[in-house]
Backbone as CSV, one residue per row, in Angstrom:
resi,resn,N_x,N_y,N_z,CA_x,CA_y,CA_z,C_x,C_y,C_z
1,MET,6.145,22.430,8.111,5.202,22.061,9.151,5.680,20.785,9.832
2,GLU,5.704,20.780,11.118,6.137,19.597,11.856,4.989,18.601,11.957
3,GLU,5.273,17.334,11.668,4.253,16.287,11.724,3.993,15.892,13.173
4,ASN,2.737,15.734,13.510,2.348,15.267,14.838,2.330,13.745,14.791
5,ALA,3.278,13.117,15.489,3.426,11.659,15.421,2.166,10.936,15.842
6,SER,1.353,11.532,16.705,0.145,10.847,17.156,-0.905,10.764,16.054
7,GLU,-0.823,11.652,15.055,-1.785,11.631,13.954,-1.287,10.822,12.762
8,VAL,0.012,10.643,12.650,0.577,9.901,11.517,0.123,8.449,11.597
9,ILE,-0.326,7.941,10.470,-0.760,6.544,10.389,0.289,5.764,9.611
10,HIS,0.821,4.753,10.254,1.736,3.832,9.599,0.913,2.607,9.232
11,LEU,1.159,2.085,8.066,0.333,1.007,7.550,1.220,-0.037,6.891
12,VAL,0.906,-1.297,7.146,1.536,-2.409,6.449,0.423,-3.080,5.647
13,ALA,0.578,-3.079,4.342,-0.398,-3.720,3.457,0.249,-4.966,2.866
14,ARG,-0.427,-6.094,3.062,0.093,-7.380,2.579,-0.796,-7.862,1.442
15,LEU,-0.188,-8.097,0.288,-0.925,-8.534,-0.891,-0.306,-9.830,-1.390
16,LYS,-1.053,-10.922,-1.293,-0.545,-12.222,-1.746,-1.095,-12.520,-3.136
17,ALA,-0.186,-12.607,-4.085,-0.567,-12.861,-5.473,-0.895,-14.325,-5.693
18,LYS,-1.834,-14.564,-6.605,-1.979,-15.907,-7.144,-0.652,-16.189,-7.853
19,PRO,-0.105,-17.392,-7.719,1.219,-17.648,-8.312,1.324,-17.247,-9.783
20,GLU,0.287,-17.512,-10.549,0.338,-17.182,-11.975,0.158,-15.677,-12.228
21,GLN,-0.202,-14.908,-11.177,-0.417,-13.470,-11.311,0.671,-12.638,-10.633
22,ARG,1.715,-13.318,-10.136,2.764,-12.604,-9.403,3.343,-11.442,-10.206
23,SER,3.774,-11.705,-11.420,4.373,-10.644,-12.243,3.388,-9.517,-12.494
24,ALA,2.152,-9.870,-12.770,1.137,-8.847,-13.032,0.906,-7.977,-11.796
25,LEU,0.836,-8.597,-10.609,0.640,-7.824,-9.384,1.823,-6.893,-9.136
26,PHE,3.030,-7.421,-9.203,4.196,-6.590,-8.920,4.350,-5.480,-9.959
27,ASP,4.057,-5.755,-11.215,4.111,-4.713,-12.241,3.090,-3.615,-11.951
28,ALA,1.883,-4.021,-11.542,0.835,-3.045,-11.235,1.221,-2.196,-10.024
29,LEU,1.800,-2.829,-9.015,2.232,-2.079,-7.833,3.359,-1.110,-8.182
30,LYS,4.333,-1.587,-8.946,5.437,-0.708,-9.351,4.917,0.494,-10.132
31,ALA,3.893,0.279,-10.936,3.361,1.352,-11.776,2.695,2.462,-10.963
32,ILE,2.063,2.116,-9.832,1.356,3.152,-9.074,2.233,3.872,-8.052
33,VAL,3.376,3.303,-7.695,4.210,3.898,-6.642,4.518,5.380,-6.908
34,PRO,4.981,5.774,-8.083,5.297,7.203,-8.277,4.084,8.114,-8.064
35,ASP,2.919,7.715,-8.558,1.720,8.533,-8.380,1.317,8.622,-6.912
36,VAL,1.358,7.493,-6.213,0.965,7.491,-4.804,1.916,8.354,-3.984
37,ARG,3.187,8.284,-4.278,4.158,9.088,-3.527,3.917,10.585,-3.688
38,ARG,3.250,10.989,-4.772,2.938,12.399,-4.996,1.620,12.817,-4.349
39,GLU,0.862,11.866,-3.800,-0.419,12.211,-3.174,-0.185,13.067,-1.937
40,ASP,-1.068,14.022,-1.738,-0.986,14.884,-0.563,-1.086,14.031,0.698
41,GLY,-0.145,14.188,1.590,-0.171,13.467,2.859,0.587,12.162,2.867
42,CYS,1.124,11.745,1.716,1.920,10.516,1.674,3.324,10.825,2.181
43,LEU,3.707,10.168,3.259,5.027,10.357,3.840,5.978,9.229,3.446
44,LEU,5.430,8.046,3.209,6.228,6.873,2.834,5.328,5.911,2.078
45,TYR,5.828,5.353,0.979,5.093,4.342,0.219,6.135,3.475,-0.468
46,ASP,6.535,2.404,0.194,7.611,1.546,-0.297,7.110,0.138,-0.580
47,LEU,7.493,-0.382,-1.726,7.132,-1.731,-2.151,8.242,-2.701,-1.771
48,ASN,7.861,-3.781,-1.113,8.796,-4.817,-0.686,8.241,-6.179,-1.083
49,VAL,9.123,-7.175,-1.074,8.692,-8.555,-1.279,9.064,-9.345,-0.029
50,ASP,8.177,-10.236,0.376,8.420,-11.094,1.532,9.550,-12.057,1.174
51,ARG,10.610,-12.078,1.965,11.756,-12.949,1.681,11.395,-14.427,1.796
52,ASP,10.360,-14.746,2.569,9.966,-16.145,2.757,8.880,-16.600,1.786
53,ASP,8.218,-15.662,1.140,7.173,-16.004,0.175,7.212,-14.984,-0.952
54,PRO,7.835,-15.300,-2.076,7.999,-14.338,-3.160,6.692,-13.930,-3.843
55,ASN,5.588,-14.569,-3.474,4.289,-14.169,-4.019,3.629,-13.076,-3.184
56,VAL,4.281,-12.671,-2.094,3.700,-11.674,-1.195,4.405,-10.334,-1.353
57,ALA,3.627,-9.325,-1.713,4.099,-7.948,-1.742,3.702,-7.295,-0.422
58,VAL,4.605,-6.507,0.117,4.332,-5.791,1.358,4.603,-4.309,1.109
59,MET,3.567,-3.511,1.285,3.706,-2.069,1.159,3.875,-1.496,2.558
60,LEU,4.952,-0.749,2.756,5.145,-0.005,3.990,4.731,1.426,3.691
61,GLU,3.749,1.904,4.453,3.167,3.212,4.173,3.120,4.063,5.425
62,SER,3.247,5.360,5.236,3.004,6.328,6.298,2.212,7.477,5.688
63,TRP,1.159,7.854,6.402,0.257,8.913,5.946,0.150,9.981,7.020
64,ARG,0.087,11.202,6.607,0.042,12.346,7.525,-1.068,12.192,8.564
65,ASP,-2.225,11.687,8.135,-3.363,11.539,9.036,-4.423,10.673,8.356
66,GLY,-5.509,10.450,9.050,-6.577,9.615,8.512,-7.201,10.169,7.246
67,SER,-7.276,11.478,7.139,-7.846,12.083,5.931,-6.985,11.787,4.705
68,ALA,-5.671,11.843,4.879,-4.772,11.547,3.758,-4.892,10.082,3.340
69,LEU,-4.994,9.191,4.323,-5.148,7.773,4.010,-6.487,7.516,3.316
70,GLU,-7.528,8.157,3.790,-8.846,8.003,3.162,-8.816,8.503,1.717
71,ALA,-8.156,9.630,1.482,-8.050,10.168,0.123,-7.275,9.197,-0.774
72,HIS,-6.249,8.562,-0.233,-5.487,7.574,-1.002,-6.394,6.441,-1.465
73,GLY,-7.277,5.987,-0.583,-8.196,4.908,-0.937,-9.164,5.284,-2.048
74,GLN,-9.372,6.579,-2.254,-10.272,7.061,-3.307,-9.525,7.558,-4.547
75,ALA,-8.203,7.581,-4.471,-7.397,8.085,-5.586,-7.418,7.110,-6.762
76,ALA,-7.254,7.650,-7.946,-7.323,6.851,-9.173,-6.303,5.720,-9.191
77,ALA,-5.092,5.977,-8.741,-4.042,4.953,-8.794,-4.442,3.721,-7.989
78,PHE,-4.878,3.933,-6.748,-5.257,2.790,-5.914,-6.543,2.142,-6.417
79,LYS,-7.521,2.938,-6.796,-8.795,2.369,-7.248,-8.621,1.496,-8.485
80,SER,-7.736,1.898,-9.397,-7.523,1.085,-10.598,-6.875,-0.249,-10.238
81,LEU,-5.977,-0.251,-9.258,-5.363,-1.497,-8.801,-6.381,-2.351,-8.055
82,ALA,-7.119,-1.746,-7.151,-8.091,-2.492,-6.342,-9.154,-3.163,-7.208
83,ALA,-9.474,-2.569,-8.328,-10.464,-3.155,-9.234,-9.993,-4.494,-9.796
84,ARG,-8.691,-4.759,-9.722,-8.120,-6.003,-10.262,-7.790,-7.028,-9.181
85,PHE,-8.065,-6.715,-7.912,-7.702,-7.616,-6.821,-8.290,-9.014,-6.994
86,ASP,-9.528,-9.128,-7.481,-10.134,-10.454,-7.645,-9.317,-11.345,-8.572
87,VAL,-8.713,-10.750,-9.573,-7.918,-11.503,-10.537,-6.504,-11.762,-10.012
88,LEU,-5.937,-10.765,-9.327,-4.523,-10.811,-8.938,-4.235,-11.523,-7.621
89,LEU,-5.130,-11.387,-6.645,-4.817,-11.828,-5.288,-5.343,-13.212,-4.952
90,ALA,-4.520,-13.963,-4.223,-4.889,-15.307,-3.765,-5.729,-15.245,-2.488
91,GLU,-5.661,-14.114,-1.781,-6.426,-13.925,-0.543,-6.686,-12.431,-0.395
92,PRO,-7.635,-12.062,0.446,-7.944,-10.632,0.577,-6.748,-9.812,1.053
93,LEU,-6.728,-8.562,0.623,-5.733,-7.604,1.074,-5.772,-7.544,2.600
94,HIS,-4.595,-7.608,3.230,-4.514,-7.512,4.686,-3.859,-6.190,5.046
95,LEU,-4.560,-5.374,5.839,-4.044,-4.082,6.264,-3.815,-4.086,7.756
96,GLN,-2.656,-3.620,8.148,-2.321,-3.494,9.564,-2.006,-2.024,9.818
97,ARG,-2.872,-1.362,10.589,-2.684,0.051,10.914,-1.893,0.168,12.204
98,LEU,-0.860,0.985,12.185,0.040,1.117,13.324,0.111,2.561,13.798
99,GLN,0.406,2.719,15.069,0.721,4.028,15.630,2.082,3.922,16.294
100,GLN,2.983,4.784,15.904,4.343,4.730,16.449,4.331,5.154,17.917
101,LEU,4.999,4.359,18.740,5.087,4.668,20.160,6.340,5.457,20.501
102,LEU,7.445,5.146,19.877,8.712,5.848,20.135,9.303,6.379,18.862
């Protein structure tokens, strides 16, 4: 099936760890990547670290459509991580939703 680029949602998720929780955050993110990549509608789910701030994890994501992204937010892997955000994160999760132009 050919993907309709106008429906694909590209997402940049920025997660800034509390300095003492950096390892715990990155370990938790690494642990969910394989499960998330198997979710229906996941086209891309890559974990990166900000070169200028090693406490910042950046997830580059692409989802088939809004329904797939919504399902990801309700999936066990993400929900188990999100339940720990108060302990792990120095600031709220920042999500940037993108639509590819070219």
